[in-house]
C-alpha positions as a Markdown table, in Angstrom:
| # | Residue | x | y | z |
|---|---|---|---|---|
| 1 | Met | 2.4 | 313.3 | 77.2 |
| 2 | Ala | 4.4 | 310.1 | 77.0 |
| 3 | Leu | 8.0 | 310.2 | 78.4 |
| 4 | Ala | 10.9 | 309.9 | 76.0 |
| 5 | Pro | 12.4 | 306.5 | 76.8 |
| 6 | Ile | 15.9 | 307.9 | 76.9 |
| 7 | Val | 17.2 | 311.5 | 77.1 |
| 8 | Pro | 20.6 | 313.1 | 76.8 |
| 9 | Leu | 22.5 | 312.5 | 80.1 |
| 10 | Val | 26.2 | 313.2 | 79.3 |
| 11 | Glu | 28.0 | 315.1 | 76.5 |
| 12 | Ala | 31.5 | 314.7 | 75.3 |
| 13 | Thr | 33.1 | 317.9 | 74.1 |
| 14 | Arg | 36.1 | 318.7 | 71.9 |
| 15 | Gly | 37.4 | 322.2 | 71.5 |
| 16 | Gly | 34.4 | 323.4 | 73.6 |
| 17 | His | 31.9 | 321.9 | 71.2 |
| 18 | Thr | 29.6 | 318.9 | 71.6 |
| 19 | Glu | 31.1 | 315.9 | 69.8 |
| 20 | Ser | 29.1 | 313.0 | 71.2 |
| 21 | Ile | 26.0 | 312.6 | 73.4 |
| 22 | His | 25.3 | 309.6 | 75.7 |
| 23 | Tyr | 21.5 | 309.1 | 76.1 |
| 24 | Gly | 20.0 | 307.1 | 79.0 |
| 25 | Ala | 17.5 | 307.1 | 81.8 |
| 26 | Val | 17.6 | 307.5 | 85.6 |
| 27 | Ala | 15.1 | 306.3 | 88.3 |
| 28 | Val | 15.1 | 307.2 | 92.0 |
| 29 | Val | 12.6 | 305.4 | 94.2 |
| 30 | Asn | 11.9 | 304.7 | 97.9 |
| 31 | Ala | 11.7 | 301.3 | 99.5 |
| 32 | Arg | 8.0 | 301.1 | 98.9 |
| 33 | Gly | 8.6 | 301.5 | 95.1 |
| 34 | Lys | 7.3 | 305.1 | 94.9 |
| 35 | Leu | 9.1 | 307.0 | 92.1 |
| 36 | Leu | 10.7 | 310.2 | 93.5 |
| 37 | Tyr | 12.8 | 311.5 | 90.6 |
| 38 | His | 13.5 | 310.5 | 87.0 |
| 39 | Ala | 15.2 | 311.4 | 83.8 |
| 40 | Gly | 13.7 | 309.7 | 80.7 |
| 41 | Asp | 11.5 | 306.8 | 81.2 |
| 42 | Ala | 11.9 | 305.4 | 84.8 |
| 43 | Asp | 10.6 | 302.1 | 83.6 |
| 44 | Phe | 13.1 | 301.8 | 80.7 |
| 45 | Pro | 13.7 | 298.1 | 80.3 |
| 46 | Thr | 17.3 | 297.3 | 81.3 |
| 47 | Phe | 19.4 | 294.2 | 81.5 |
| 48 | Thr | 20.7 | 294.3 | 85.0 |
| 49 | Arg | 24.1 | 292.6 | 84.4 |
| 50 | Ser | 26.2 | 292.5 | 87.6 |
| 51 | Thr | 24.0 | 294.9 | 89.6 |
| 52 | Ile | 21.9 | 292.0 | 90.7 |
| 53 | Lys | 24.7 | 289.9 | 92.3 |
| 54 | Pro | 23.5 | 290.6 | 95.8 |
| 55 | Phe | 20.1 | 289.1 | 95.0 |
| 56 | Gln | 21.6 | 286.2 | 93.1 |
| 57 | Ser | 23.2 | 285.2 | 96.4 |
| 58 | Leu | 19.8 | 285.1 | 98.3 |
| 59 | Pro | 19.0 | 281.5 | 97.6 |
| 60 | Leu | 22.2 | 280.4 | 99.2 |
| 61 | Leu | 21.6 | 282.6 | 102.3 |
| 62 | Gln | 18.0 | 281.7 | 102.6 |
| 63 | Gly | 18.9 | 278.0 | 103.0 |
| 64 | Gly | 21.6 | 278.9 | 105.6 |
| 65 | Gly | 24.4 | 278.0 | 103.2 |
| 66 | His | 26.6 | 280.8 | 104.3 |
| 67 | Glu | 26.4 | 279.5 | 107.8 |
| 68 | Arg | 26.9 | 275.9 | 106.8 |
| 69 | Phe | 30.1 | 276.7 | 104.9 |
| 70 | Gly | 31.3 | 279.4 | 107.4 |
| 71 | Phe | 31.3 | 282.3 | 104.9 |
| 72 | Asp | 32.4 | 285.4 | 106.8 |
| 73 | Ala | 31.6 | 289.0 | 105.8 |
| 74 | Arg | 34.6 | 289.2 | 103.4 |
| 75 | Glu | 33.3 | 286.1 | 101.6 |
| 76 | Leu | 29.7 | 287.5 | 101.5 |
| 77 | Ala | 31.1 | 290.6 | 99.9 |
| 78 | Leu | 32.7 | 288.4 | 97.2 |
| 79 | Leu | 29.3 | 286.8 | 96.5 |
| 80 | Cys | 28.2 | 290.3 | 95.4 |
| 81 | Ala | 31.5 | 291.4 | 93.6 |
| 82 | Ser | 32.6 | 292.3 | 90.2 |
| 83 | His | 36.2 | 292.2 | 91.4 |
| 84 | Ser | 39.4 | 293.2 | 89.8 |
| 85 | Gly | 41.2 | 289.9 | 90.1 |
| 86 | Glu | 43.7 | 291.2 | 92.7 |
| 87 | Ala | 45.3 | 288.7 | 95.2 |
| 88 | Met | 42.8 | 289.8 | 97.9 |
| 89 | His | 40.0 | 288.7 | 95.6 |
| 90 | Thr | 41.3 | 285.5 | 94.1 |
| 91 | Glu | 42.6 | 284.2 | 97.5 |
| 92 | Thr | 39.2 | 284.9 | 99.1 |
| 93 | Val | 37.3 | 283.1 | 96.2 |
| 94 | Glu | 39.7 | 280.1 | 96.5 |
| 95 | Arg | 39.0 | 279.9 | 100.2 |
| 96 | Met | 35.2 | 280.0 | 99.5 |
| 97 | Leu | 35.5 | 277.1 | 97.0 |
| 98 | Arg | 37.6 | 275.1 | 99.4 |
| 99 | Lys | 35.0 | 275.5 | 102.2 |
| 100 | Ala | 32.4 | 274.2 | 99.8 |
| 101 | Gly | 34.5 | 271.2 | 98.7 |
| 102 | Cys | 35.2 | 272.6 | 95.2 |
| 103 | Asp | 38.0 | 274.2 | 93.3 |
| 104 | Glu | 38.7 | 276.4 | 90.3 |
| 105 | His | 38.0 | 273.7 | 87.7 |
| 106 | His | 34.3 | 273.5 | 88.9 |
| 107 | Leu | 33.7 | 277.1 | 87.9 |
| 108 | Arg | 31.8 | 277.8 | 84.7 |
| 109 | Cys | 32.4 | 281.5 | 84.5 |
| 110 | Gly | 35.4 | 281.4 | 82.0 |
| 111 | Cys | 38.6 | 283.3 | 82.2 |
| 112 | His | 39.5 | 286.9 | 81.2 |
| 113 | Val | 42.3 | 289.3 | 81.9 |
| 114 | Pro | 41.7 | 290.8 | 85.3 |
| 115 | Ile | 39.9 | 294.1 | 85.5 |
| 116 | Phe | 42.9 | 295.5 | 87.5 |
| 117 | Tyr | 44.9 | 295.9 | 84.3 |
| 118 | Pro | 42.6 | 298.1 | 82.2 |
| 119 | Thr | 41.6 | 300.0 | 85.3 |
| 120 | His | 45.2 | 301.1 | 85.8 |
| 121 | Asp | 46.1 | 301.3 | 82.1 |
| 122 | Lys | 48.6 | 298.5 | 82.5 |
| 123 | Met | 49.4 | 295.3 | 80.5 |
| 124 | Pro | 50.1 | 292.0 | 82.2 |
| 125 | Glu | 53.8 | 291.1 | 82.4 |
| 126 | Ala | 55.0 | 288.7 | 79.7 |
| 127 | Gly | 54.3 | 285.1 | 80.7 |
| 128 | Thr | 51.6 | 285.9 | 83.2 |
| 129 | Ser | 48.8 | 283.4 | 83.2 |
| 130 | Phe | 45.3 | 283.6 | 84.6 |
| 131 | Asn | 42.5 | 281.2 | 85.5 |
| 132 | Gln | 38.8 | 281.4 | 86.3 |
| 133 | Leu | 39.5 | 282.7 | 89.8 |
| 134 | His | 40.5 | 286.0 | 88.1 |
| 135 | Asn | 37.1 | 286.3 | 86.4 |
| 136 | Asn | 35.3 | 289.3 | 88.0 |
| 137 | Cys | 32.3 | 287.0 | 88.7 |
| 138 | Ser | 34.1 | 284.1 | 90.4 |
| 139 | Gly | 32.8 | 285.0 | 93.8 |
| 140 | Lys | 29.2 | 284.8 | 92.7 |
| 141 | His | 30.0 | 281.5 | 91.0 |
| 142 | Ala | 31.6 | 280.1 | 94.2 |
| 143 | Gly | 28.3 | 280.9 | 95.9 |
| 144 | Phe | 26.4 | 279.1 | 93.1 |
| 145 | Leu | 28.5 | 276.0 | 93.6 |
| 146 | Ala | 28.0 | 276.1 | 97.4 |
| 147 | Trp | 24.3 | 276.2 | 96.8 |
| 148 | Cys | 24.6 | 273.1 | 94.6 |
| 149 | Ile | 26.6 | 271.2 | 97.2 |
| 150 | Gln | 24.2 | 272.2 | 99.9 |
| 151 | His | 21.2 | 270.9 | 97.9 |
| 152 | Gly | 22.8 | 268.0 | 96.1 |
| 153 | Ala | 22.2 | 269.6 | 92.7 |
| 154 | Pro | 24.3 | 269.0 | 89.6 |
| 155 | Leu | 27.5 | 271.0 | 89.5 |
| 156 | Asp | 28.3 | 270.8 | 85.8 |
| 157 | Ser | 25.1 | 272.5 | 84.7 |
| 158 | Tyr | 24.7 | 275.1 | 87.4 |
| 159 | Val | 24.6 | 278.0 | 84.9 |
| 160 | Glu | 21.8 | 276.5 | 82.8 |
| 161 | Pro | 18.6 | 278.5 | 83.0 |
| 162 | Ala | 16.6 | 275.3 | 83.8 |
| 163 | His | 18.9 | 274.4 | 86.7 |
| 164 | Pro | 17.1 | 274.5 | 90.1 |
| 165 | Leu | 19.6 | 277.1 | 91.3 |
| 166 | Gln | 18.9 | 279.5 | 88.5 |
| 167 | Gln | 15.1 | 279.0 | 88.9 |
| 168 | Ala | 15.6 | 279.9 | 92.6 |
| 169 | Val | 17.6 | 283.0 | 91.6 |
| 170 | Arg | 14.9 | 284.1 | 89.2 |
| 171 | Gln | 12.3 | 283.7 | 92.0 |
| 172 | Ser | 14.4 | 285.7 | 94.5 |
| 173 | Leu | 15.1 | 288.6 | 92.1 |
| 174 | Ala | 11.5 | 288.8 | 91.0 |
| 175 | Glu | 10.4 | 289.0 | 94.7 |
| 176 | Val | 12.9 | 291.7 | 95.5 |
| 177 | Ala | 11.9 | 293.7 | 92.4 |
| 178 | Gly | 8.2 | 293.2 | 93.0 |
| 179 | Leu | 7.6 | 291.4 | 89.7 |
| 180 | Ala | 6.2 | 288.1 | 88.5 |
| 181 | Pro | 9.1 | 285.8 | 87.6 |
| 182 | Asp | 7.9 | 285.4 | 84.0 |
| 183 | Ala | 7.8 | 289.2 | 83.6 |
| 184 | Met | 11.6 | 289.5 | 83.4 |
| 185 | Pro | 13.2 | 288.9 | 80.0 |
| 186 | Thr | 16.1 | 286.6 | 80.2 |
| 187 | Gly | 19.5 | 286.5 | 78.5 |
| 188 | Ile | 22.9 | 285.1 | 79.2 |
| 189 | Asp | 25.5 | 287.2 | 81.0 |
| 190 | Gly | 29.2 | 287.5 | 80.2 |
| 191 | Cys | 29.9 | 284.9 | 82.9 |
| 192 | Ser | 27.5 | 282.4 | 81.3 |
| 193 | Ala | 24.8 | 282.6 | 84.0 |
| 194 | Pro | 21.3 | 283.8 | 83.2 |
| 195 | Asn | 20.7 | 287.5 | 83.5 |
| 196 | Phe | 17.4 | 289.4 | 83.6 |
| 197 | Ala | 16.0 | 292.7 | 82.4 |
| 198 | Leu | 14.0 | 294.9 | 84.7 |
| 199 | Pro | 12.3 | 298.2 | 84.4 |
| 200 | Leu | 14.9 | 300.7 | 85.7 |
| 201 | Ser | 12.6 | 301.7 | 88.6 |
| 202 | Arg | 12.5 | 298.1 | 89.8 |
| 203 | Leu | 16.3 | 297.8 | 89.9 |
| 204 | Ala | 16.2 | 301.0 | 91.9 |
| 205 | Leu | 13.6 | 299.5 | 94.3 |
| 206 | Ser | 15.8 | 296.4 | 94.8 |
| 207 | Tyr | 18.7 | 298.7 | 96.0 |
| 208 | Ala | 16.3 | 300.7 | 98.2 |
| 209 | Arg | 15.4 | 297.4 | 99.9 |
| 210 | Leu | 19.0 | 296.3 | 100.1 |
| 211 | Ala | 19.9 | 299.6 | 101.9 |
| 212 | Gln | 16.9 | 300.1 | 104.1 |
| 213 | Gly | 18.1 | 298.4 | 107.2 |
| 214 | Gly | 16.1 | 296.4 | 109.8 |
| 215 | Arg | 14.4 | 293.2 | 108.9 |
| 216 | Asp | 13.1 | 292.8 | 105.3 |
| 217 | Pro | 9.5 | 291.5 | 105.2 |
| 218 | Val | 10.6 | 288.5 | 103.2 |
| 219 | Tyr | 14.3 | 288.0 | 103.7 |
| 220 | Gly | 14.6 | 289.1 | 107.4 |
| 221 | Ser | 18.2 | 289.9 | 108.3 |
| 222 | Leu | 19.7 | 288.5 | 105.1 |
| 223 | Met | 19.6 | 291.8 | 103.2 |
| 224 | Glu | 21.2 | 293.5 | 106.1 |
| 225 | Glu | 24.0 | 290.9 | 106.2 |
| 226 | Leu | 24.7 | 291.6 | 102.5 |
| 227 | Phe | 24.5 | 295.4 | 103.0 |
| 228 | Gln | 27.0 | 295.2 | 105.9 |
| 229 | Ala | 29.4 | 292.9 | 104.0 |
| 230 | Met | 29.4 | 295.1 | 100.9 |
| 231 | Thr | 29.8 | 298.4 | 102.8 |
| 232 | Met | 32.4 | 297.0 | 105.2 |
| 233 | His | 34.5 | 295.5 | 102.4 |
| 234 | Pro | 33.9 | 297.6 | 99.3 |
| 235 | Glu | 37.5 | 296.9 | 98.1 |
| 236 | Leu | 36.4 | 293.3 | 97.7 |
| 237 | Val | 33.1 | 294.1 | 96.0 |
| 238 | Ser | 35.1 | 296.3 | 93.5 |
| 239 | Gly | 38.8 | 296.8 | 93.5 |
| 240 | Thr | 41.7 | 299.3 | 93.7 |
| 241 | Gly | 40.9 | 302.5 | 91.8 |
| 242 | Arg | 37.4 | 301.4 | 90.9 |
| 243 | Ser | 34.3 | 303.6 | 91.0 |
| 244 | Asp | 32.1 | 301.4 | 93.3 |
| 245 | Leu | 34.9 | 301.5 | 95.9 |
| 246 | Ala | 34.8 | 305.3 | 95.6 |
| 247 | Phe | 31.1 | 305.5 | 96.0 |
| 248 | Met | 31.0 | 303.3 | 99.1 |
| 249 | Arg | 34.0 | 305.1 | 100.7 |
| 250 | Thr | 32.5 | 308.6 | 100.1 |
| 251 | Val | 29.7 | 307.9 | 102.7 |
| 252 | Pro | 30.9 | 304.8 | 104.5 |
| 253 | Gly | 28.2 | 302.5 | 105.9 |
| 254 | Asp | 25.4 | 304.5 | 104.1 |
| 255 | Trp | 25.9 | 304.0 | 100.4 |
| 256 | Val | 25.9 | 300.6 | 98.7 |
| 257 | Ala | 26.9 | 300.7 | 95.0 |
| 258 | Lys | 27.2 | 298.2 | 92.2 |
| 259 | Ile | 28.1 | 298.7 | 88.6 |
| 260 | Gly | 27.1 | 296.4 | 85.8 |
| 261 | Ala | 28.4 | 295.8 | 82.3 |
| 262 | Glu | 27.0 | 297.9 | 79.4 |
| 263 | Ala | 26.8 | 301.0 | 81.7 |
| 264 | Val | 24.3 | 300.1 | 84.4 |
| 265 | Gln | 24.7 | 301.6 | 87.9 |
| 266 | Ala | 22.7 | 300.9 | 91.0 |
| 267 | Ile | 23.1 | 302.8 | 94.4 |
| 268 | Gly | 21.2 | 302.4 | 97.6 |
| 269 | Ile | 21.3 | 305.1 | 100.3 |
| 270 | Arg | 20.3 | 304.0 | 103.8 |
| 271 | Ser | 19.9 | 307.5 | 105.3 |
| 272 | Met | 17.5 | 308.6 | 102.6 |
| 273 | Gly | 15.7 | 305.3 | 102.2 |
| 274 | Ile | 16.1 | 305.3 | 98.4 |
| 275 | Gly | 17.5 | 303.4 | 95.5 |
| 276 | Ile | 19.0 | 304.9 | 92.3 |
| 277 | Ala | 19.4 | 303.1 | 89.0 |
| 278 | Ile | 21.0 | 304.5 | 85.9 |
| 279 | Lys | 21.4 | 303.1 | 82.4 |
| 280 | Ile | 23.6 | 304.7 | 79.6 |
| 281 | Ala | 21.8 | 303.5 | 76.5 |
| 282 | Asp | 24.8 | 303.0 | 74.3 |
| 283 | Gly | 26.6 | 301.0 | 77.0 |
| 284 | Asn | 29.6 | 303.4 | 77.2 |
| 285 | Thr | 30.7 | 303.3 | 80.8 |
| 286 | Arg | 32.7 | 306.5 | 80.6 |
| 287 | Ala | 29.4 | 308.4 | 81.0 |
| 288 | Leu | 28.1 | 306.4 | 84.0 |
| 289 | Val | 29.9 | 307.9 | 86.9 |
| 290 | Pro | 29.4 | 311.6 | 85.8 |
| 291 | Ala | 25.7 | 310.8 | 85.4 |
| 292 | Ala | 25.6 | 309.2 | 88.9 |
| 293 | Ile | 27.5 | 312.0 | 90.6 |
| 294 | Thr | 25.1 | 314.6 | 89.0 |
| 295 | Ala | 22.0 | 312.6 | 90.1 |
| 296 | Leu | 23.4 | 312.3 | 93.6 |
| 297 | Lys | 23.9 | 316.1 | 93.7 |
| 298 | Gln | 20.5 | 316.9 | 92.3 |
| 299 | Ile | 18.7 | 314.8 | 95.0 |
| 300 | Gly | 20.7 | 316.4 | 97.8 |
| 301 | Ala | 22.7 | 313.3 | 98.6 |
| 302 | Leu | 26.1 | 314.7 | 97.7 |
| 303 | Gly | 27.6 | 318.2 | 98.1 |
| 304 | Ala | 31.1 | 319.2 | 97.0 |
| 305 | Val | 32.9 | 316.3 | 95.5 |
| 306 | Glu | 36.4 | 317.7 | 96.1 |
| 307 | Asn | 38.3 | 316.0 | 98.8 |
| 308 | Thr | 36.1 | 312.9 | 98.5 |
| 309 | Pro | 37.0 | 309.5 | 96.9 |
| 310 | Leu | 34.8 | 310.5 | 94.0 |
| 311 | Ala | 37.0 | 313.5 | 93.1 |
| 312 | Pro | 38.9 | 311.8 | 90.3 |
| 313 | Trp | 35.5 | 311.2 | 88.5 |
| 314 | Ala | 33.9 | 314.6 | 89.2 |
| 315 | Asn | 35.2 | 316.5 | 86.1 |
| 316 | Pro | 36.5 | 313.8 | 83.7 |
| 317 | Gln | 38.8 | 314.9 | 81.0 |
| 318 | Ile | 39.4 | 313.3 | 77.6 |
| 319 | Asp | 43.1 | 313.1 | 76.8 |
| 320 | Asn | 44.8 | 311.9 | 73.7 |
| 321 | Phe | 47.7 | 309.5 | 73.6 |
| 322 | Arg | 50.2 | 312.2 | 74.3 |
| 323 | Gly | 48.3 | 313.2 | 77.4 |
| 324 | Met | 47.0 | 316.4 | 75.9 |
| 325 | His | 43.6 | 317.6 | 77.2 |
| 326 | Thr | 41.3 | 317.4 | 74.2 |
| 327 | Gly | 37.8 | 317.5 | 75.7 |
| 328 | Asp | 35.5 | 316.9 | 78.7 |
| 329 | Leu | 32.6 | 314.8 | 79.8 |
| 330 | Arg | 29.7 | 316.8 | 81.3 |
| 331 | Ala | 26.3 | 315.8 | 82.5 |
| 332 | Val | 23.5 | 317.7 | 80.8 |
| 333 | Phe | 20.3 | 316.5 | 82.5 |
| 334 | Ser | 18.0 | 317.7 | 85.2 |
| 335 | Leu | 16.0 | 315.2 | 87.2 |
| 336 | Ala | 12.3 | 315.7 | 87.2 |
| 337 | Lys | 10.6 | 315.4 | 90.6 |
| 338 | His | 7.7 | 313.0 | 90.4 |
């Protein structure tokens, strides 16, 4: 029997009755790519969005660019970040650009209100201005520019799919995911760089490899350097009050986590040798962390959530504008063991 591509993962209730259902898929694999658990189709094609940022930095690291420009662990973490635009983020990105001989005007990621504000349900103060340093992808783009400086490649067009940098990124991601480069459908991400769709299980494999430790057969110690940077500085990968920070602080040094736009989540767990990838089909991020917590519990990676950094996400309530509790989000799936 063919698998349903997507299945109910999370329900929203009102007055104790189901009001909305968020469908999606989950894949759990080991570092050899063996499927261990799934909900829905483990190969559900998924645009990866920001979950692939660690692998988009591999061309820079492979060429020794991080050593040439003196990028430390904090700056490696920013290569992988969807940051909140807090001072700790923008100051680090500005330093990266300076080390590469660039500045904010070289960025091609665009500008948006920092993620910090919607995360904390705040509005910027009147008269506050922002620039491209505040874009959640500015660290990744600083790495892109550093690669161009290192290789003498054009700066103005570095986000174009035909640019040598983006061709190198495509090759690296394909290798990590175990796919042919031309097997990954391509689109343009919110930050204007190319983005790629993978079967969900191949995104999970990529995170299993990121978390596995030791020397990667292709990338040697580079995956370990990225894992260490992300897990040592999760506040830079994410931001104050964000879910990726909570995941990585729940089991420090063991879990590496990265969210992507349109409700994609990837998690690598070193101690279990696995990667997890989740996609909420309608793109609604409110369902993502409840689904991830449930998956982690069902595979035995997470026990009681109380008294952990994930506690605020464990039993999410739906409140109205007066703060009244009007409903709940609850996971409704059971992983199948493969």
